[in-house]
N, C-alpha and C positions, 0 to 999 in steps of 0.2 A: 782085576785088570784095569788099566787106565781107561780103555775105551768104554767100560762099564759105568764110569762116573757120570754124573748128571751134567757137568759142563762139557763133557765129550759127546754125549748123546744129544744134547739140544743145542742146535746152532744158534750163534749169536744173532740178535735181530739186526737186520740191515740198517746201514746208515741212512738218514733222510735224503742226503744228496743222491745216494745210489737209487732211491726209490723215486724221487721227483724228477731227476734228470734222465731222459731217455738214453738208451744206448745208441751210439752213432750208426751202428750197422743196421739195427732195427729201424732207427729213424729214417735212413735212406730207403729201405725197403717199403716202409709205410708210405712215404712220400711218393714213391713211384706207383704204388697201388692206388692211392688217392688221385693222382693225376690221371691215371688209366681210367678210373671210374668216372672222373669228370669229363674225359674225352668222350666216352661212350653213352653216358647218361645225358650229355648235352645235346644229343640228337643232331650232331653235325654242326652245332654252332661254333665250335672251336675246331675249325678246319681251314685249310689253305689249298689252293690250286698251285701246284709246283711242277716245273719242267723236269723231265726225266731223260732227255736226249731224243734226237730224231724228231724234233717238233712235237712230241707228245707231252702231255701233262696228266698228272694224277691228283686225286684228292687225298691229302694226308692230314693228320691231326695238327692243329695249330702248335707252333713252337718248334717245328723241325728246322734244321740248320741247312741252308743251301747258299750257293753263290748268289742267287737272286736275292735272298733275304739279307746277305751281307751288303750288297750293292744298295739296297733300299734303306740301309741304316739300322736294321734290326739286329744289332750286335749281340743282344741278349740271347738270341736263338742259339748262339755258340754254347751257352749253358743250359737253356731250357730243353734242348733236344735230348738231354741226358735223362730226362723223366717222362719222355713221351714214347709210347710203344705202339706197334701196329697190330698187335693182337694178344689174346691171353697167353699163347705158347711163347711168344717173343718175351712178354713180361715175366712168365714163370721161369724160363731158362736164365734170364739175366739175374732174377732175384735170388734163384738157387745158388748160382755161381758167386754172387756178392755174399750171401750168407755163409757158405762153406769157407771161402777164402778170407773174408772179412773178419769172421769170428776168431780165426786163428792169427790174423795179421795184426788187428788193432791192439790187443793186449801187449804185443811185443814192441810196437812203435808209438803207441799213444793215439788218442782220438784225433788230435789236430793233424798229424801227419797222414792218418788214414784218410780224412776228408780231403786233404790237399792231394793225395794221390788219386782219389776218386775224380776230382775235377780236372786235375792236370791231364790225366789219361784220357778223359772224355774230350777235352780240348785238342790234345795231340792227335787222337784218332780222327776227329772231325777235319782238322786241317790237312792231314795227309790224304784223306779220302777226296776232299776237295781239290787239292793239288793234282792228284792223279786225274780226276775228272776234268780239269781244265786242260791238262796236257793232252788228253785223248779226245778233247772237245765233246765229252759226254758228261756234264756236270750232274750231280745227283743231289737229292734231298736226303738228309740223314736224321734218323730218330732212333732212339733207344739208348740203353746204358751198357751195350755190349762192350764198347771200348773202355768203359770204366771198370766193368767186371774183369776184362782182360788185363788191365793195368793192375788192379788189386791182386789177381792171381799171380802175375808175373812178379810183382813185388814180394809176395810171399815165397816164390820159388827162389829169389835171390837170397832170402834169409835161410831157407831150408831146401837147398838143391839136392841133398842126398837122402831126403826123406822118402822112404818107400811107400807108395800108395797104390791102390787097386783102381784101375780105370775099366769102363765097360765100353768096348768097341761096339758101336751100333746098339748101345744099351743092352747088349746080350752077352758078348764074349768078355770075360774078365781077364785082364793082364796086369802083372805087377811091374812097375816101372818107377824109377827115381823121378821125384816131382820136377826137377829142373829139366830132365829129358822129356817129360811129358809136355811141359809148357813149350819147349822147342819144337816139339812135334805139331802142337796146335798152331803155332806161328808158321811153320813150314807149310802146313795144309792150307792156311789162310793165304800164303803167298802164291801157292800153286793155283788155287781157285781164283784168286784175284787176276793172275795173268791170263788164265783161260777166259775170264770174264772180259778182259780188255780185247782179246782177239775173237770175242763172240763164239767161243767153243762151248757147246752145251748151254746155249742161252736160256733154254727152258729149265735148267737146273739151278734153282735158287737164284733167280735174276736180281732180286731186290735186296740181297745181302751185300752189306759194305764190307768186303774182306779187308780192304786196306785201312778202314777204321779200326778193325780188330788189331792189325799189325801195328798201327800208330799207338793205339792204347797200351799194347804190350810194351812197346819201346818207351813210352812215356813212364810206366811203372818201373821199367828197368832202370832208366836214366835218373828217375828221382831217388831210387834207392842207392844208386852209385854216388849220387850227389851227397847223400847222407853218410857215405863212407862204407856202406855194405857191399858185399860181392867181391871184396878184394882180399879179405882174410876170413878164416873160418869164424863163424858166429857161434858163440857159446852162451851159456846162461848168464855168467858174470858180466859179459859185455852188454847183453840186452838189459840187465838190471841197472848198470851203471848209466847207460844212455837214457833209460826211462827216468832215473833219478834227475839227470841233468835237465831233461825236458820239463818235468813236473816243478822243478825249482825255478824255472823262468817265471816273469811277472804274470803271464797269462798262459794258460793251458787249455786249448780248444775253446778260447773265448771265455773261460771261466776261471776266476782267480783260484789258484791251487793253495792247498794247505802245505805250508812249508815243513818239510822233513826235518827231523832233528839232525843237526850238523854232526858229521862224524859217524853216522849209523852205519853198521855193516850190512852188506847184502844179505838177504835171508838165506838160510840153510835149508834148502827144500828136502834133500834126503841125506842127512848126516852119514858119513861113512864111519862105521864102528864094527867091532869084531862080533858083537852078539847083541841080542835084544836086551839082556840084562845090563850090559855095559852102557847101552844107549840110554836106558831108563835112569840108571845111576848118574850118568854124566849130565844129561839134559833135562830130565823131568823131575827127579826127586827134589831138587832145590825149588822148583816152581810149586810142587805139592806142599812143601814146608811153608812156603810163603802163604799159600791158600789157607793152610790150617791155622796159621798165626794171625793173619790179617783179613781173610776172606777173598773170594775170587774177584771182588772189585778192586783189589790192590794190584792185580796184574795190568801190565801196560798192554797196549795194542799189539806190540811185537811179541810179547810173551804169550798172549792168547793165540796168535798165529802159529807160534812154535808148538803149543799144545795140539792145535788142529793138525799141523803137519806131522806131529808125532803120531797122532791117531792114525793117519793115513799110512805111515811108515810101518807101524807095528802091525796093522791089518795086512799090509802087503807081504810082510815077512811071514805071517801065519799061513798065507796061501802058498808060500814057496815049498 
């Protein structure tokens, strides 16, 4: 069997750029964790006294965004607040959301657009929360990557609105729901909680949560994906591949010069449609095996190696059916 061969059992060694360059999702999470440790290991050195309305002030970690910070010229807080958190559970919740949604989103749109969505959503959430605070004359200071996480999750929902997922209500009750509807539910809950917060209903229930920042972050992710052309027509694998090819062929990709793809290369065939495993092997794999016997496995191109790997996955999946 093909999956018993050495080159199918032993994975190819990773490329150096994949080893040396960190994944963007992991990099964002690590940076959030490092900033959090710096906040609380610094014994209050990195902290600010900020107004929260009603003539009251609170001590928050340095880097939070607020109207006062903006008026004092600390424009950079519009970005630094995305990496500052109020506690370990605040940090954990945001990092989990970024990890789950980001790991699915980044391979489909690329590193550069993933990072752009992260920062664009964070800025959008902060500005909307500040605007609402100014209108009701109760400006707040904002910290945390919640708006960024909501933007990334909403962007993924734009790509995969019909994907069925299992959500846990109150972390206990499982429900199956389409991803797009689940995100709309989250946005609706944030809107209701934000309105109740404006009218001081249940003031003791999560008073420090910036609900409108969540809404702004989600809208930011949605608008960004719409600007890229998604959300208007069904997204399929061929379209995602073509878009990714176009992005990677640009002069710079996520700040790193990309290796140009061979012109005219066809999109990869992930799961070839054939009548039987025998036909599949005869059509796709036998020519590669003959090439290996004649010239050695080193004669295979990168695309041919990937085809062998995909063939292994396909054959294994057919054996389980």
